[in-house]
NUZANU-515792 format. One record per residue (C-alpha): residue number from 1; residue in three letters; z negated, x negated, y negated. Coordinates in steps of 0.05 Angstrom, whole numbers, plus 32768, in hexadecimal, padded with zeros to 4 digits. Layout:
# residues N
  resi  resn    up  east  north
   NUM   ALA     Z     X      Y
...
//
This chain:
# residues 533
  resi  resn    up  east  north
     1   MET  7E0F  81D5   80BE
     2   ALA  7DD1  81AA   80B2
     3   ALA  7DEC  8193   806F
     4   ALA  7DF8  81DB   805B
     5   LEU  7DB2  81EF   8071
     6   ALA  7D93  81B5   804A
     7   ALA  7DBC  81C7   800D
     8   VAL  7DAA  8211   800A
     9   THR  7D61  8205   801B
    10   GLY  7D59  81CE   7FE8
    11   ASP  7D37  81D3   7FA4
    12   LEU  7D5C  8205   7F78
    13   GLU  7D4C  81DA   7F3B
    14   VAL  7D6F  819E   7F5C
    15   TRP  7DAC  81C9   7F69
    16   ARG  7DAD  81DE   7F20
    17   ASP  7DA9  8195   7F0A
    18   VAL  7DE2  8183   7F38
    19   LEU  7E0D  81BC   7F1C
    20   ALA  7DFD  81AA   7ED4
    21   SER  7E01  815E   7ED7
    22   VAL  7E2A  813C   7F0D
    23   LEU  7E53  8173   7F2E
    24   PRO  7E86  817B   7EF5
    25   ARG  7E92  8130   7EF2
    26   TYR  7E98  8128   7F3E
    27   THR  7EC6  8163   7F42
    28   ALA  7EF4  814B   7F0A
    29   THR  7EF9  8104   7F25
    30   THR  7F05  811B   7F6C
    31   LEU  7F3C  814B   7F56
    32   VAL  7F5E  8116   7F2C
    33   LEU  7F5E  80E6   7F68
    34   VAL  7F78  811D   7F95
    35   ALA  7FB1  812E   7F64
    36   VAL  7FC6  80E7   7F58
    37   VAL  7FC2  80D0   7FA1
    38   GLY  7FE3  810F   7FBB
    39   THR  801D  810B   7F8B
    40   SER  8027  80BF   7F93
    41   THR  8025  80C0   7FDF
    42   ALA  8056  80FB   7FE0
    43   VAL  8089  80D5   7FB4
    44   ILE  8082  8092   7FD7
    45   GLY  807D  80AD   801E
    46   THR  80B6  80DF   8017
    47   GLY  80E4  80B0   7FF0
    48   THR  80DD  8076   8021
    49   ALA  80E4  80A4   805E
    50   TRP  8125  80C2   8043
    51   LEU  8143  807E   8033
    52   VAL  8135  805D   8076
    53   THR  814A  809B   809C
    54   VAL  818C  80AB   8079
    55   TYR  81A6  8069   805D
    56   ARG  81B6  8022   8072
    57   PHE  81A4  7FEC   8041
    58   PRO  818B  7FA4   8044
    59   GLY  814C  7FA0   806F
    60   ALA  814B  7FEB   807E
    61   ARG  813A  7FE4   80C8
    62   LEU  8102  7FB3   80BB
    63   LEU  80E6  7FDC   8082
    64   GLU  80E8  801B   80AD
    65   ILE  80B4  7FFA   80D9
    66   ALA  808E  7FD3   80A4
    67   LEU  8080  8010   8079
    68   ALA  8049  8024   80AA
    69   LEU  8023  7FE1   80A3
    70   PRO  7FF5  7FF5   8069
    71   LEU  7FD2  8025   8099
    72   ALA  7FAF  7FE7   80B5
    73   PHE  7F84  7FE0   8077
    74   PRO  7F47  800A   8064
    75   ALA  7F4F  801B   801A
    76   TYR  7F0E  7FF7   8008
    77   VAL  7F28  7FB6   8025
    78   LEU  7F67  7FBC   7FFB
    79   ALA  7F39  7FC7   7FBF
    80   TYR  7F15  7F85   7FCB
    81   ALA  7F57  7F5F   7FD1
    82   TYR  7F76  7F7C   7F91
    83   THR  7F37  7F74   7F69
    84   SER  7F3A  7F29   7F77
    85   PHE  7F86  7F2A   7F6B
    86   LEU  7F86  7F4F   7F28
    87   ASP  7F41  7F3E   7F0B
    88   HIS  7F39  7F13   7ECD
    89   SER  7F30  7ED4   7EF7
    90   GLY  7F64  7EE8   7F2A
    91   PRO  7FA9  7EC8   7F33
    92   VAL  7FD0  7EFC   7F0C
    93   GLN  7FA9  7EF9   7ECB
    94   SER  7F9F  7EAE   7ED1
    95   LEU  7FEB  7EA4   7ED8
    96   LEU  7FF6  7ED3   7E9D
    97   ARG  7FC8  7EAA   7E71
    98   ASP  7FE7  7E68   7E88
    99   VAL  802E  7E80   7E79
   100   THR  8020  7EA1   7E36
   101   GLY  7FE7  7E76   7E1D
   102   TRP  7FBF  7EB5   7E0D
   103   GLY  7F73  7EB5   7E0C
   104   PRO  7F47  7EE7   7E31
   105   ARG  7F47  7F18   7DF7
   106   ASP  7F90  7F10   7DE1
   107   TYR  7FAD  7F43   7E12
   108   TRP  7FA0  7F85   7E35
   109   PHE  7FA2  7F8A   7E81
   110   PRO  7F98  7FC9   7EAB
   111   GLU  7F52  7FCE   7EC8
   112   ILE  7F55  7FD0   7F14
   113   ARG  7F0E  7FEB   7F19
   114   SER  7F1F  8031   7F00
   115   ILE  7F34  8074   7F1A
   116   GLY  7F7C  805D   7F14
   117   GLY  7F6D  8020   7F3E
   118   ALA  7F4B  804A   7F73
   119   ALA  7F86  8079   7F75
   120   ALA  7FB6  803E   7F7C
   121   MET  7F8E  8021   7FB6
   122   LEU  7F8A  8064   7FDA
   123   THR  7FD4  8072   7FCF
   124   THR  7FE8  802E   7FEA
   125   VAL  7FC4  8037   802D
   126   LEU  7FCF  8082   8035
   127   TYR  8019  808C   8025
   128   PRO  802C  807A   806E
   129   TYR  8010  80BD   8084
   130   VAL  8044  80E1   805A
   131   TYR  807A  80AE   806C
   132   LEU  8071  80B6   80B8
   133   LEU  806F  8102   80B6
   134   ALA  80AA  8107   8085
   135   ARG  80D2  80D4   80AD
   136   ALA  80C5  80FB   80ED
   137   SER  80DC  813C   80CB
   138   PHE  811B  811D   80AE
   139   ARG  812E  8100   80F2
   140   GLN  8126  8145   8111
   141   GLN  8156  8165   80DF
   142   SER  819E  816F   80F4
   143   SER  81D1  8152   80C4
   144   ASN  81F9  8193   80C3
   145   ALA  81D6  81B5   8088
   146   TYR  81D4  8174   8060
   147   LEU  821F  8167   806B
   148   VAL  8230  81AF   8058
   149   ALA  820C  81A5   8016
   150   ARG  8232  8164   800B
   151   THR  8276  8186   801A
   152   LEU  8264  81BC   7FE7
   153   GLY  8261  8187   7FB1
   154   ARG  8218  8177   7FB0
   155   ARG  8207  812F   7FA0
   156   PRO  81DA  810A   7FD1
   157   PHE  819A  8115   7FA9
   158   ALA  81AA  815F   7F9E
   159   ALA  81B8  8169   7FE8
   160   PHE  8176  8146   7FF9
   161   TRP  8150  816F   7FC5
   162   ARG  816D  81B3   7FD9
   163   VAL  8177  81AB   8024
   164   ALA  8151  8172   8046
   165   LEU  8112  8174   801C
   166   PRO  8103  81BF   8025
   167   MET  810A  81B8   8071
   168   ALA  80DB  817D   8071
   169   ARG  80A9  819C   8040
   170   PRO  8076  81B3   8075
   171   ALA  8071  816D   8092
   172   ILE  806D  814D   804E
   173   VAL  8037  817D   8036
   174   GLY  8011  8172   8077
   175   GLY  8013  8127   806B
   176   VAL  7FFC  812F   8023
   177   LEU  7FC2  815A   8039
   178   LEU  7FAD  8124   806A
   179   THR  7FAD  80F1   8031
   180   ILE  7F83  8122   8007
   181   MET  7F50  8127   8040
   182   GLU  7F4C  80DC   8043
   183   THR  7F45  80D8   7FF7
   184   ILE  7F0A  8107   7FF1
   185   ALA  7EE9  80E4   802C
   186   ASP  7EF1  809E   8010
   187   PHE  7EB2  807A   7FFB
   188   GLY  7EBE  802F   7FFD
   189   THR  7EF6  802D   7FCA
   190   VAL  7ED8  805C   7F96
   191   ALA  7E93  803D   7F9D
   192   PHE  7EAE  7FF7   7F92
   193   PHE  7ED6  800D   7F55
   194   ASN  7E9A  8035   7F39
   195   VAL  7EC0  8076   7F3B
   196   ASP  7E93  80B3   7F40
   197   THR  7EAA  80E3   7F77
   198   PHE  7E86  8111   7FA7
   199   ALA  7E85  80DA   7FDC
   200   THR  7E61  80A8   7FAE
   201   GLY  7E34  80DF   7F93
   202   ILE  7E1A  80EF   7FD9
   203   TYR  7E09  80A6   7FE6
   204   GLN  7DE8  809C   7FA2
   205   ALA  7DBF  80DC   7FA9
   206   TRP  7DA7  80C7   7FEE
   207   PHE  7D98  807D   7FE3
   208   SER  7D92  8070   7F98
   209   LEU  7D6E  80B0   7F85
   210   GLY  7D4D  80C0   7FC8
   211   ASP  7D60  8109   7FBE
   212   ARG  7D77  8125   8001
   213   ALA  7D7D  816C   7FE7
   214   ALA  7DAE  8156   7FB1
   215   ALA  7DD4  812D   7FE4
   216   ALA  7DD9  8169   8012
   217   GLN  7DF0  8196   7FD9
   218   LEU  7E27  8165   7FC5
   219   ALA  7E3A  815E   800E
   220   LEU  7E41  81AA   8013
   221   CYS  7E70  81AB   7FD7
   222   LEU  7E9B  8174   7FF5
   223   LEU  7E9A  8195   8039
   224   SER  7EB4  81D6   801B
   225   PHE  7EEE  81B1   7FFA
   226   ALA  7EFD  818A   803A
   227   LEU  7EFF  81C8   8065
   228   LEU  7F2E  81E9   8034
   229   ILE  7F5E  81AE   8039
   230   ALA  7F57  81AF   8084
   231   GLY  7F6A  81F8   8087
   232   LEU  7FA8  81EB   805C
   233   GLU  7FBB  81B0   8088
   234   ARG  7FB4  81DA   80C7
   235   ALA  7FE0  8210   80A9
   236   GLN  8015  81DC   8096
   237   ARG  8015  81C0   80DD
   238   GLY  8025  8205   80F6
   239   LYS  8061  8207   80C7
   240   VAL  8078  81C3   80DF
   241   ARG  807B  81DD   8126
   242   THR  80A9  8216   8110
   243   ALA  80D7  81E9   80E7
   244   GLY  8104  81D8   8122
   245   ARG  8148  81B9   811E
   246   GLY  816E  81F1   813F
   247   ALA  8196  81F6   817E
   248   ARG  81C9  81C2   816A
   249   PHE  81B3  817D   8154
   250   ASP  81E0  8149   8134
   251   ALA  81BC  8109   8120
   252   MET  81C0  80F7   80D7
   253   GLU  81F5  80C0   80CF
   254   ARG  81DA  808A   80A2
   255   GLY  8203  807B   8065
   256   ARG  8206  8034   804A
   257   LEU  81EB  8023   8006
   258   ARG  820F  7FE8   7FE8
   259   GLY  8204  7FBA   7FAD
   260   ALA  81CF  7FCD   7F7B
   261   ARG  81BF  800F   7F9D
   262   GLY  81B0  7FEC   7FDF
   263   TRP  8183  7FB8   7FBF
   264   ALA  8160  7FEE   7F96
   265   ALA  8151  8014   7FD7
   266   THR  8138  7FD3   7FF6
   267   ALA  810A  7FC7   7FBA
   268   PHE  80EF  800E   7FBB
   269   CYS  80DE  800A   8005
   270   ALA  80C5  7FC2   8004
   271   ALA  8095  7FCC   7FC9
   272   PRO  8062  7FF6   7FF0
   273   VAL  8063  7FC3   8029
   274   ILE  8059  7F88   7FFB
   275   VAL  8023  7FAA   7FD2
   276   GLY  8000  7FCB   800E
   277   PHE  8004  7F94   8041
   278   VAL  8021  7F50   802D
   279   ILE  7FF9  7F43   7FEE
   280   PRO  7FB6  7F5B   800C
   281   VAL  7FBF  7F2F   8049
   282   VAL  7FD0  7EF2   801F
   283   MET  7F96  7EFF   7FEF
   284   LEU  7F62  7F0D   8024
   285   GLY  7F79  7ECF   804B
   286   SER  7F72  7EA2   800E
   287   MET  7F2F  7EC1   7FFB
   288   ALA  7F15  7EB8   8042
   289   LEU  7F2A  7E6F   8043
   290   GLY  7F08  7E64   8000
   291   SER  7EC7  7E85   8017
   292   GLY  7EB4  7E4D   8046
   293   GLN  7EA2  7E81   807B
   294   SER  7EC0  7E8F   80BF
   295   LEU  7EC1  7EC8   80F0
   296   LEU  7EA9  7E95   8123
   297   ASP  7E66  7E8D   80FF
   298   PRO  7E2B  7EAA   8127
   299   ARG  7E1E  7EDD   80F0
   300   TYR  7E64  7EF9   80F4
   301   ARG  7E65  7EF6   813F
   302   ASP  7E29  7F24   813F
   303   LEU  7E4A  7F53   810D
   304   MET  7E8A  7F55   8137
   305   LEU  7E61  7F61   8176
   306   ASN  7E3C  7F9A   8155
   307   SER  7E7C  7FB9   813A
   308   VAL  7EA2  7FB3   817C
   309   MET  7E68  7FCC   81A5
   310   LEU  7E5D  8008   8177
   311   ALA  7EA7  8019   8173
   312   SER  7EB0  8012   81BE
   313   LEU  7E75  803F   81CE
   314   ALA  7E8B  8073   819B
   315   ALA  7ED3  8070   81B4
   316   VAL  7EC0  807A   81FE
   317   LEU  7E91  80B5   81EF
   318   THR  7EC0  80D5   81BD
   319   VAL  7EFD  80D1   81EA
   320   SER  7ED3  80EB   8225
   321   GLY  7EBF  8127   81FB
   322   ALA  7F08  8132   81E6
   323   ILE  7F1E  8130   822F
   324   VAL  7EEA  8165   8242
   325   ILE  7EFE  8192   8207
   326   GLY  7F48  8188   8215
   327   TYR  7F41  8195   825F
   328   ARG  7F19  81D5   8253
   329   ALA  7F4B  81EE   821F
   330   ARG  7F85  81E2   8250
   331   THR  7F65  81FF   828F
   332   ARG  7F3A  8235   826F
   333   PRO  7F5C  824C   822E
   334   THR  7F25  827A   8217
   335   ARG  7F0A  8287   81D1
   336   VAL  7ED2  8256   81DE
   337   SER  7F05  8220   81F0
   338   LYS  7F2E  822F   81B3
   339   GLY  7EEF  822C   8188
   340   LEU  7EDD  81E8   81A5
   341   VAL  7F22  81CD   8194
   342   ILE  7F1F  81E9   814D
   343   GLY  7ED9  81CE   8143
   344   ALA  7EEE  8189   815B
   345   GLY  7F2A  818A   812E
   346   LEU  7F01  8198   80F0
   347   GLY  7ED9  8158   80F9
   348   TYR  7F0F  812C   80DD
   349   ALA  7F12  8156   809D
   350   VAL  7EC7  814C   8090
   351   PRO  7EB8  810B   806A
   352   GLY  7E8C  80D9   808E
   353   GLY  7E56  80DE   8059
   354   VAL  7E51  8129   8062
   355   ILE  7E49  8122   80AD
   356   ALA  7E15  80EB   80A4
   357   VAL  7DEB  8116   8075
   358   GLY  7DF3  8152   80A3
   359   LEU  7DD8  812B   80DE
   360   MET  7DA3  8103   80B9
   361   VAL  7D7F  8140   809D
   362   PRO  7D6E  8164   80DF
   363   PHE  7D65  8125   8109
   364   ALA  7D36  8105   80D6
   365   ALA  7D0C  8144   80D9
   366   LEU  7D0D  8141   8125
   367   ASP  7CF9  80F8   8124
   368   ASN  7CBE  8108   80F6
   369   ALA  7CA9  8142   8122
   370   ILE  7CAA  8118   8161
   371   ASP  7C84  80E0   813F
   372   ALA  7C4F  8111   8125
   373   VAL  7C44  8130   816A
   374   MET  7C40  80ED   818E
   375   GLU  7C11  80D1   8159
   376   ALA  7BE3  810E   815C
   377   ARG  7BE0  8114   81A8
   378   PHE  7BE7  80CD   81C2
   379   GLY  7BDD  80A1   8185
   380   ILE  7C23  8084   818E
   381   ASP  7C4F  8075   8152
   382   THR  7C96  8083   816B
   383   GLY  7CB8  8073   812A
   384   LEU  7D01  8087   8121
   385   LEU  7D18  8093   8168
   386   ILE  7D5B  80B3   8154
   387   THR  7D6A  80A2   810C
   388   GLY  7D53  805A   8117
   389   SER  7D86  804E   814F
   390   ILE  7DD1  8049   8154
   391   TRP  7DD7  808B   817A
   392   LEU  7DD8  80B5   813C
   393   MET  7E12  808A   8123
   394   VAL  7E36  8096   8164
   395   LEU  7E2C  80E1   815E
   396   ALA  7E48  80DF   8117
   397   TYR  7E85  80B8   812E
   398   MET  7E90  80EA   8167
   399   ALA  7E8E  8124   8136
   400   ARG  7EBC  80FF   8104
   401   PHE  7EF1  80E6   8135
   402   MET  7EF1  8118   816D
   403   ALA  7F30  8136   814F
   404   ALA  7F54  80F3   8152
   405   ALA  7F43  80EC   819C
   406   LEU  7F55  8134   81AD
   407   ASN  7F97  812F   8188
   408   ALA  7FAC  80F0   81AD
   409   TYR  7F95  810C   81F1
   410   ASP  7FB9  814E   81E6
   411   SER  7FFA  812A   81D5
   412   GLY  7FF9  810C   821B
   413   MET  7FE4  814D   823D
   414   ALA  801E  8171   821B
   415   THR  804E  814A   8248
   416   ILE  802E  8167   8287
   417   PRO  804D  81AB   829A
   418   SER  801A  81E1   82A6
   419   HIS  8033  81ED   82ED
   420   PHE  8018  81A8   8300
   421   ASP  7FD3  81C6   82FB
   422   ALA  7FE5  81FD   832C
   423   ILE  8004  81CB   835C
   424   GLY  7FC5  81A0   8358
   425   ARG  7F98  81DB   8367
   426   SER  7FC3  81F0   83A2
   427   LEU  7FB8  81AA   83BE
   428   GLY  7F6D  81B0   83B6
   429   GLN  7F68  818A   8374
   430   SER  7F3F  81B8   8348
   431   GLY  7F0A  81AF   8313
   432   PRO  7EF7  8166   8307
   433   ARG  7F27  814F   833E
   434   LEU  7F62  816E   8318
   435   LEU  7F4D  8148   82DA
   436   MET  7F41  8105   82FC
   437   ARG  7F7C  8105   832D
   438   VAL  7FB2  812B   8306
   439   HIS  7FA5  812E   82BB
   440   LEU  7F87  80EA   82AC
   441   PRO  7FB9  80BF   82D3
   442   VAL  7FF3  80E1   82AF
   443   ALA  7FD1  80DF   826B
   444   ARG  7FB7  8098   8274
   445   THR  7FE0  807D   8239
   446   SER  7FC8  80B4   820B
   447   VAL  7F80  80A8   821F
   448   MET  7F87  805E   820F
   449   THR  7FA7  8070   81CD
   450   ALA  7F6D  809F   81BD
   451   LEU  7F3A  8068   81CE
   452   LEU  7F5F  8037   81A0
   453   ILE  7F64  8068   8166
   454   VAL  7F1A  807A   8168
   455   PHE  7F06  8031   8171
   456   VAL  7F2B  801C   8133
   457   ASP  7F14  8058   810A
   458   VAL  7ECC  8049   811B
   459   MET  7ED5  8000   8108
   460   LYS  7EED  8014   80C3
   461   GLU  7EBE  804F   80B6
   462   LEU  7E91  803F   807B
   463   PRO  7E6A  8079   805C
   464   ALA  7E4C  8094   809D
   465   THR  7E3B  804D   80B3
   466   LEU  7E1A  803C   8071
   467   ILE  7DEE  807A   8073
   468   LEU  7DDB  8079   80BD
   469   HIS  7DD8  8031   80D3
   470   PRO  7D93  8015   80E7
   471   PHE  7D76  7FE0   80BA
   472   ASN  7D7F  7FA9   80EE
   473   PHE  7DC6  7FBD   8102
   474   GLN  7E02  7FA7   80D7
   475   THR  7E4D  7FAF   80E1
   476   LEU  7E8A  7F8E   80C4
   477   ALA  7E98  7FC9   8096
   478   VAL  7E51  7FCA   807B
   479   GLN  7E51  7F7F   8071
   480   ALA  7E93  7F80   804C
   481   HIS  7E7A  7FB9   801F
   482   ARG  7E39  7F96   800E
   483   LEU  7E59  7F53   7FFF
   484   ALA  7E8C  7F75   7FD2
   485   ALA  7E56  7F9D   7FAF
   486   ASP  7E34  7F5B   7F9F
   487   GLU  7E76  7F41   7F83
   488   ARG  7E7C  7F0D   7FBB
   489   LEU  7EC4  7F1F   7FC7
   490   ASN  7ED8  7EDE   7FE9
   491   GLU  7EA2  7EE8   801D
   492   ALA  7EB4  7F32   8023
   493   ALA  7EFB  7F1C   8036
   494   VAL  7EE3  7F01   8079
   495   PRO  7ECB  7F43   8098
   496   SER  7F03  7F67   8073
   497   LEU  7F37  7F3D   8097
   498   ALA  7F16  7F4D   80D9
   499   LEU  7F19  7F98   80C9
   500   MET  7F62  7F92   80B6
   501   ALA  7F71  7F6E   80F8
   502   PHE  7F51  7FA5   8121
   503   GLY  7F75  7FDA   80F7
   504   LEU  7FB7  7FB6   8103
   505   ILE  7FB5  7FC1   814E
   506   PRO  7FC7  800C   814F
   507   VAL  7FF7  8001   8115
   508   LEU  801E  7FCD   813C
   509   ILE  8022  7FFD   8177
   510   LEU  803C  8031   8147
   511   CYS  806F  8001   812B
   512   ARG  8085  7FEE   8171
   513   SER  8092  8037   8181
   514   ILE  80B9  8040   8140
   515   GLY  80E4  8003   8152
   516   ARG  80F5  8022   8196
   517   GLU  8102  8068   817C
   518   GLU  8145  8089   8185
   519   PRO  8161  80B7   814F
   520   GLY  814D  80FF   815C
   521   ARG  811B  80ED   8192
   522   ARG  80CF  80E8   818F
   523   ALA  80CF  80F7   8145
   524   ALA  809F  8130   8149
   525   ARG  8071  8109   8177
   526   MET  806E  80CF   8146
   527   GLY  805F  80FE   810D
   528   ALA  8028  8121   8134
   529   ALA  8008  80DE   8146
   530   VAL  7FFA  80CC   80FD
   531   LYS  7FB7  80EF   80F7
   532   PRO  7F92  8127   8119
   533   GLY  7F81  8169   80F9
//
């Protein structure tokens, strides 16, 4: 709301300049990224989900779990690793020159720092959203319709295309829309690759040009697009709920792929894991060892302490807010409660840079007003009480990740029958007592999951942190971005590895649940746990 107010009240001439100069370029680049990432994640996520769900081939069970691992990486960390891997002085081009004897100008090599490179990085870390939702949908489907198509003479691919894929389409489209929301919100990857999008434009207008009105106007454009995608994703989620598997459920019997077909399926499913997890871990590890730095150095201990403290504080406050909203929505399902749930759900669709601009504009004005009053009446210079502290960052994180916490909390509350509330009230447990003594003990695992999800998301959040962090307060994400921006990639690998390690925690929990999953059970819950909306 504040970003919209700043945009419409800004200088009309600035708005005309934005429309005439940068808006067409930002729009075209963002749309190209969205198209490429959306299409690529749909193909990779759906294809791998179908193979591991329906067929048995070498390594299928291991790959079914490992295909979620790239979720551990922020896209910008992957960008640092692959820039070092594919750059002119990297191992790939060095090996190519050693083998062929070519000189630096004797061959052409794809440029990683391009819109194609940014799309590849985003696709590599985002396809698991589509994979998990598609896999959940395929596992929910009964084999009856697919087998009927096969008995009518349809070949396996034709039966998949005409029967299984249409039934899974709502889940697949929902996953693709989630990847699109992440794509338009990404800042670290496109900024490092010098790709002009709305996210980089907001940051440049704010810091490089010092034009807050232009930044707010760009933020408003991006916000409109993000809310449109969020609306489409919410509609698709409604369709997923109606795409049931029917009264009779027969689990899909896995066919065996032998010979070349089996190894081709293994290669297709292993490639995203190798590209999205194995190579980045090896590259970042070797870069970190070559940097001569360690996470045990006092400098990095302070960065980790700041990051963990900030993420813990934001996680506790965000999950507390989600519990209050969820409890009210359950016990008092009024329009106000529904509005709170919808408002919290929209936060995840809004990019971090937009939230940061929307908060900075009014709170900077409030800071200035307080300082002017205190200076005039008491001769005290208060400085930046709000925008100069970490509390504005915490507020931005709460707005950004409230949906994640609420989604995880609601998944636990859904297992509690509504008549438990009535039983608790009849025993004198009403109001806060009902929450503390009935709801929270049962939903303890979901609350811990919500805390973990928000903690890791805050650790990895870059654009909001870059815009809002105080001058004397640094985090691992900011440090990694600044070192990479200075082309000190080996040094950037050290905080990047720490971010990957924190991101790996919820992914390992996710992989563990996949490993324990029975066919036809918990599939919908796994798909719903991918991302909030």
